[in-house]
N, CA, C and O of each residue as an XYZ file, in Angstrom:
460
protein
N     -33.570    -11.128     88.706
C     -34.260    -12.109     89.385
C     -34.611    -11.556     90.703
O     -33.962    -10.622     91.171
N     -35.674    -12.122     91.368
C     -36.137    -11.591     92.636
C     -35.114    -11.688     93.732
O     -35.052    -10.789     94.571
N     -34.277    -12.762     93.779
C     -33.324    -12.888     94.821
C     -31.807    -12.983     94.456
O     -30.942    -13.275     95.281
N     -31.550    -12.689     93.039
C     -30.084    -12.731     92.661
C     -30.055    -12.006     91.414
O     -31.071    -11.773     90.760
N     -28.804    -11.623     91.058
C     -28.462    -10.853     89.913
C     -27.488    -11.575     89.084
O     -26.622    -12.250     89.642
N     -27.545    -11.498     87.831
C     -26.586    -12.030     86.805
C     -25.917    -10.799     86.259
O     -26.538     -9.792     85.919
N     -24.634    -10.938     86.199
C     -23.752     -9.802     85.626
C     -22.671    -10.399     84.719
O     -22.000    -11.340     85.143
N     -22.461     -9.885     83.451
C     -21.437    -10.297     82.596
C     -20.589     -9.140     82.548
O     -21.014     -8.070     82.113
N     -19.255     -9.309     83.025
C     -18.471     -8.059     82.995
C     -17.033     -8.505     82.526
O     -16.630     -9.664     82.631
N     -16.331     -7.505     82.018
C     -15.026     -7.784     81.683
C     -14.030     -7.424     82.738
O     -14.417     -6.778     83.713
N     -12.839     -7.771     82.631
C     -11.830     -7.387     83.725
C     -11.665     -5.847     83.748
O     -11.452     -5.235     82.701
N     -11.763     -5.224     84.945
C     -11.685     -3.841     84.920
C     -10.330     -3.302     84.627
O      -9.330     -3.967     84.900
N     -10.254     -2.076     84.060
C      -8.807     -1.542     83.668
C      -7.990     -1.392     84.941
O      -6.790     -1.664     84.916
N      -8.574     -0.978     86.032
C      -7.767     -0.969     87.285
C      -8.472     -1.689     88.420
O      -9.702     -1.716     88.373
N      -7.880     -2.246     89.383
C      -8.489     -2.994     90.448
C      -8.829     -4.415     90.066
O      -8.203     -4.956     89.155
N      -9.780     -5.040     90.712
C     -10.110     -6.374     90.568
C     -11.671     -6.457     90.311
O     -12.358     -5.483     90.619
N     -12.231     -7.535     89.783
C     -13.603     -7.668     89.750
C     -14.245     -7.745     91.151
O     -15.390     -7.322     91.313
N     -13.562     -8.255     92.126
C     -14.089     -8.142     93.462
C     -14.357     -6.750     93.977
O     -15.413     -6.433     94.525
N     -13.326     -5.929     93.768
C     -13.435     -4.528     94.185
C     -14.506     -3.779     93.317
O     -15.126     -2.856     93.844
N     -14.747     -4.113     92.061
C     -15.764     -3.546     91.356
C     -17.150     -3.917     91.994
O     -18.059     -3.116     92.215
N     -17.161     -5.224     92.247
C     -18.582     -5.768     92.755
C     -18.731     -5.164     94.215
O     -19.866     -4.892     94.606
N     -17.731     -4.962     94.970
C     -17.896     -4.391     96.308
C     -18.478     -3.006     96.179
O     -19.439     -2.690     96.880
N     -17.934     -2.150     95.300
C     -18.514     -0.725     95.016
C     -19.929     -0.799     94.511
O     -20.759     -0.001     94.947
N     -20.235     -1.653     93.670
C     -21.567     -1.797     92.995
C     -22.570     -2.131     94.115
O     -23.631     -1.519     94.242
N     -22.166     -3.161     94.941
C     -23.092     -3.675     95.958
C     -23.333     -2.668     97.020
O     -24.456     -2.555     97.511
N     -22.214     -1.840     97.446
C     -22.348     -0.885     98.442
C     -23.240      0.247     97.922
O     -24.118      0.682     98.667
N     -23.077      0.744     96.713
C     -23.857      1.845     96.102
C     -25.243      1.390     96.092
O     -26.093      2.119     96.602
N     -25.580      0.252     95.562
C     -26.971     -0.170     95.381
C     -27.647     -0.312     96.726
O     -28.750      0.214     96.875
N     -27.091     -0.967     97.704
C     -27.740     -1.148     98.947
C     -27.968      0.132     99.733
O     -28.930      0.249    100.492
N     -27.047      1.114     99.537
C     -27.257      2.377    100.271
C     -28.377      3.134     99.617
O     -29.166      3.792    100.295
N     -28.459      3.049     98.294
C     -29.563      3.803     97.529
C     -30.906      3.163     97.865
O     -31.884      3.876     98.088
N     -30.973      1.837     97.908
C     -32.238      1.162     98.176
C     -32.722      1.401     99.554
O     -33.929      1.548     99.747
N     -31.834      1.452    100.566
C     -32.219      1.553    101.941
C     -32.773      2.958    102.061
O     -33.663      3.123    102.895
N     -32.358      4.014    101.327
C     -32.792      5.371    101.473
C     -34.120      5.645    100.796
O     -34.822      6.581    101.178
N     -34.483      4.842     99.788
C     -35.692      5.016     99.075
C     -36.977      4.757     99.844
O     -37.084      3.873    100.694
N     -37.937      5.589     99.485
C     -39.316      5.415    100.106
C     -39.995      4.241     99.342
O     -39.688      3.982     98.178
N     -40.877      3.579    100.000
C     -41.585      2.401     99.361
C     -42.439      3.031     98.187
O     -43.090      4.070     98.299
N     -42.350      2.291     97.099
C     -43.054      2.673     95.859
C     -43.772      1.280     95.392
O     -43.164      0.213     95.473
N     -44.972      1.359     94.946
C     -45.739      0.219     94.465
C     -44.999     -0.511     93.368
O     -45.181     -1.721     93.235
N     -44.158      0.161     92.557
C     -43.519     -0.476     91.450
C     -42.297     -1.126     91.926
O     -41.666     -1.766     91.085
N     -41.844     -1.076     93.136
C     -40.659     -1.752     93.614
C     -41.028     -2.993     94.309
O     -42.181     -3.164     94.704
N     -40.027     -3.934     94.489
C     -40.358     -4.998     95.357
C     -40.393     -4.512     96.744
O     -39.683     -3.569     97.091
N     -41.197     -5.121     97.558
C     -41.394     -4.739     99.010
C     -40.025     -5.247     99.739
O     -39.755     -6.437     99.896
N     -39.237     -4.206    100.141
C     -37.913     -4.489    100.870
C     -38.234     -3.977    102.234
O     -38.567     -2.808    102.428
N     -38.130     -4.876    103.178
C     -38.501     -4.363    104.699
C     -37.379     -3.682    105.375
O     -37.045     -4.072    106.493
N     -36.766     -2.704    104.805
C     -35.733     -1.996    105.431
C     -36.331     -1.159    106.568
O     -37.357     -0.513    106.355
N     -35.760     -1.144    107.712
C     -36.265     -0.318    108.778
C     -37.232     -1.087    109.553
O     -37.595     -0.635    110.639
N     -37.714     -2.251    109.104
C     -38.736     -2.871    109.813
C     -38.125     -4.119    110.578
O     -38.829     -4.820    111.305
N     -36.885     -4.335    110.391
C     -36.204     -5.392    111.039
C     -35.271     -5.001    112.101
O     -34.685     -3.922    112.018
N     -35.080     -5.815    113.121
C     -34.088     -5.522    114.115
C     -33.321     -6.742    114.346
O     -34.011     -7.732    114.589
N     -31.993     -6.912    114.327
C     -31.206     -5.913    113.706
C     -31.311     -5.872    112.165
O     -31.841     -6.813    111.574
N     -30.842     -4.858    111.532
C     -30.833     -4.648    110.044
C     -29.957     -5.943    109.452
O     -28.822     -6.202    109.850
N     -30.607     -6.643    108.528
C     -29.880     -7.735    107.917
C     -29.142     -7.189    106.698
O     -29.474     -6.125    106.174
N     -28.113     -7.958    106.249
C     -27.324     -7.467    105.048
C     -28.168     -7.556    103.871
O     -28.990     -8.459    103.719
N     -27.961     -6.593    103.011
C     -28.780     -6.593    101.794
C     -28.316     -7.662    100.753
O     -29.109     -8.310    100.070
N     -26.936     -7.787    100.696
C     -26.359     -8.780     99.653
C     -25.880     -9.879    100.477
O     -25.738     -9.770    101.695
N     -25.608    -11.030     99.760
C     -24.835    -12.167    100.375
C     -23.329    -11.668    100.288
O     -22.889    -10.827     99.505
N     -22.679    -12.327    101.204
C     -21.144    -11.834    101.243
C     -20.363    -12.236    100.140
O     -19.354    -11.572     99.900
N     -20.652    -13.230     99.403
C     -19.848    -13.677     98.325
C     -20.631    -13.648     96.954
O     -21.832    -13.405     96.840
N     -19.813    -13.915     96.006
C     -20.419    -14.052     94.614
C     -19.755    -15.241     93.838
O     -18.616    -15.638     94.086
N     -20.522    -15.739     92.935
C     -20.062    -16.877     92.178
C     -19.545    -16.320     90.770
O     -20.268    -15.756     89.948
N     -18.302    -16.548     90.638
C     -17.699    -16.036     89.271
C     -17.341    -17.336     88.408
O     -17.132    -18.467     88.848
N     -17.320    -16.915     87.091
C     -16.931    -17.844     86.095
C     -16.173    -17.203     85.049
O     -16.671    -16.240     84.466
N     -14.970    -17.646     84.729
C     -14.201    -17.100     83.666
C     -14.739    -17.444     82.259
O     -14.778    -18.603     81.846
N     -15.154    -16.369     81.541
C     -15.622    -16.637     80.182
C     -14.450    -16.438     79.225
O     -13.941    -15.323     79.114
N     -14.018    -17.461     78.549
C     -12.742    -17.571     77.957
C     -12.954    -17.542     76.352
O     -11.952    -17.673     75.649
N     -14.141    -17.387     75.787
C     -14.244    -17.550     74.382
C     -15.628    -16.870     74.027
O     -16.502    -16.687     74.875
N     -15.742    -16.530     72.765
C     -16.931    -16.035     72.260
C     -18.147    -17.013     72.431
O     -19.285    -16.611     72.672
N     -17.823    -18.262     72.294
C     -18.911    -19.170     72.575
C     -19.401    -19.266     73.929
O     -20.591    -19.483     74.160
N     -18.506    -19.109     74.862
C     -18.872    -19.130     76.355
C     -19.691    -17.640     76.590
O     -20.602    -17.566     77.414
N     -19.363    -16.747     75.966
C     -20.112    -15.455     76.205
C     -21.616    -15.576     75.733
O     -22.548    -15.107     76.386
N     -21.755    -16.212     74.600
C     -23.096    -16.465     74.059
C     -23.810    -17.357     75.024
O     -24.942    -17.077     75.418
N     -23.145    -18.460     75.422
C     -23.728    -19.457     76.313
C     -24.172    -18.780     77.621
O     -25.272    -19.056     78.099
N     -23.404    -17.965     78.170
C     -23.829    -17.229     79.446
C     -24.890    -16.351     79.218
O     -25.834    -16.363     80.008
N     -24.885    -15.514     78.167
C     -26.052    -14.531     77.780
C     -27.254    -15.310     77.502
O     -28.334    -14.890     77.918
N     -27.182    -16.441     76.818
C     -28.365    -17.227     76.674
C     -28.955    -17.744     78.046
O     -30.161    -17.694     78.291
N     -28.088    -18.204     78.851
C     -28.528    -18.597     80.146
C     -29.160    -17.383     80.966
O     -30.232    -17.544     81.550
N     -28.597    -16.371     80.994
C     -29.068    -15.079     81.721
C     -30.452    -14.793     81.175
O     -31.402    -14.667     81.948
N     -30.592    -14.683     79.836
C     -31.752    -14.298     79.198
C     -32.872    -15.379     79.417
O     -34.033    -14.979     79.496
N     -32.628    -16.590     79.511
C     -33.554    -17.653     79.688
C     -34.028    -17.826     81.225
O     -35.088    -18.393     81.488
N     -33.214    -17.324     82.176
C     -33.416    -17.636     83.597
C     -34.850    -17.195     83.944
O     -35.609    -17.990     84.498
N     -35.256    -15.885     83.616
C     -36.693    -15.584     84.104
C     -37.823    -16.433     83.500
O     -38.870    -16.700     84.091
N     -37.508    -16.814     82.301
C     -38.514    -17.706     81.588
C     -38.571    -19.042     82.299
O     -39.653    -19.493     82.672
N     -37.439    -19.680     82.495
C     -37.382    -20.986     83.132
C     -38.013    -20.873     84.600
O     -38.703    -21.778     85.070
N     -37.755    -19.831     85.203
C     -38.385    -19.583     86.573
C     -39.920    -19.221     86.474
O     -40.577    -19.120     87.510
N     -40.413    -19.054     85.408
C     -41.824    -18.784     85.074
C     -42.250    -17.323     85.562
O     -43.375    -17.085     86.003
N     -41.327    -16.451     85.449
C     -41.625    -15.111     85.977
C     -42.038    -14.276     84.684
O     -42.590    -13.186     84.835
N     -41.804    -14.722     83.565
C     -42.166    -14.192     82.304
C     -42.375    -15.196     81.309
O     -41.984    -16.340     81.544
N     -42.982    -14.900     80.147
C     -43.140    -15.876     79.071
C     -41.960    -15.844     78.011
O     -41.645    -16.842     77.363
N     -41.328    -14.599     77.888
C     -40.351    -14.472     76.912
C     -39.311    -13.486     77.497
O     -39.738    -12.563     78.191
N     -37.928    -13.608     77.266
C     -37.009    -12.895     77.776
C     -37.107    -11.329     77.639
O     -36.674    -10.531     78.469
N     -37.772    -11.004     76.412
C     -38.079     -9.441     76.234
C     -38.989     -8.891     77.308
O     -39.064     -7.674     77.481
N     -39.705     -9.776     78.056
C     -40.784     -9.287     79.027
C     -40.068     -9.114     80.343
O     -40.690     -8.536     81.235
N     -38.884     -9.524     80.575
C     -38.154     -9.305     81.917
C     -37.547     -7.833     81.791
O     -36.636     -7.610     80.994
N     -38.064     -6.872     82.579
C     -37.611     -5.524     82.411
C     -36.186     -5.249     82.582
O     -35.651     -4.282     82.039
N     -35.526     -6.124     83.365
C     -34.051     -5.908     83.622
C     -33.233     -6.585     82.630
O     -32.011     -6.463     82.717
N     -33.749     -7.296     81.682
C     -33.018     -8.217     80.716
C     -32.195     -7.320     79.674
O     -32.602     -6.220     79.301
N     -31.101     -7.852     79.280
C     -30.351     -7.142     78.228
C     -30.744     -7.926     76.883
O     -30.097     -7.704     75.859
N     -31.637     -8.698     76.887
C     -32.217     -9.499     75.608
C     -32.511     -8.454     74.521
O     -32.061     -8.632     73.389
N     -33.153     -7.508     74.780
C     -33.535     -6.505     73.777
C     -32.277     -5.844     73.128
O     -32.264     -5.589     71.924
N     -31.196     -5.564     73.966
C     -29.991     -4.914     73.433
C     -29.284     -5.882     72.557
O     -28.942     -5.548     71.422
N     -29.043     -7.098     73.046
C     -28.387     -8.086     72.190
C     -29.122     -8.574     70.904
O     -28.526     -8.829     69.858
N     -30.352     -8.672     71.059
C     -31.154     -9.282     69.874
C     -31.683     -8.242     68.954
O     -31.863     -8.516     67.768
N     -31.957     -6.997     69.460
C     -32.623     -5.908     68.576
C     -31.901     -4.668     68.653
O     -32.351     -3.730     67.995
N     -30.742     -4.472     69.415
C     -30.077     -3.247     69.544
C     -30.812     -2.233     70.242
O     -30.489     -1.053     70.099
N     -31.824     -2.588     71.026
C     -32.578     -1.583     71.809
C     -31.947     -1.221     73.120
O     -31.247     -2.037     73.718
N     -32.181      0.008     73.588
C     -31.759      0.382     74.921
C     -32.664      0.007     75.881
O     -33.870      0.054     75.639
N     -32.146     -0.437     77.163
C     -33.068     -0.869     78.235
C     -32.865     -0.011     79.465
O     -32.308      1.084     79.379
N     -33.295     -0.482     80.563
C     -33.252      0.321     81.796
C     -31.780      0.640     82.278
O     -31.496      1.647     82.928
N     -30.829     -0.381     81.867
C     -29.479     -0.320     82.282
C     -28.545     -0.161     81.053
O     -28.711     -0.837     80.039
N     -27.594      0.723     81.176
C     -26.716      0.849     80.022
C     -25.753     -0.303     79.949
O     -25.126     -0.766     80.901
N     -25.713     -0.718     78.669
C     -24.816     -1.984     78.406
C     -23.703     -1.541     77.421
O     -23.904     -0.805     76.456
N     -22.478     -2.084     77.780
C     -21.415     -1.881     76.804
C     -21.388     -3.365     76.117
O     -21.282     -4.390     76.790
N     -21.483     -3.353     74.884
C     -21.464     -4.618     74.163
C     -20.149     -5.408     74.254
O     -19.056     -4.860     74.113
N     -20.308     -6.741     74.501
C     -19.243     -7.635     74.752
C     -18.941     -8.297     73.296
O     -18.049     -9.136     73.173
């Protein structure tokens, strides 16, 4: 989504989900701040602001997925979100979606470990 991310993850073997998200957010923000502008990317005004704002919000919303039915519910919500927001006509058209992986077994831009 243009202003938020959906992530379905399991409990990490070591550490906590908060620690995993901290490392992920730190890595992504550092990489994006170093990138040169590209027409295929969203316009991120790094370097044009004083002082530099935070890239991510300080907190995240978590939800414990406790059954196979809840996994399916959350995946359906995540896949439908860009359609509901009228960013695309079908979940397959959202380039960051895992829809193709779960529905057709296709690889996408991001590696996915099946749940």
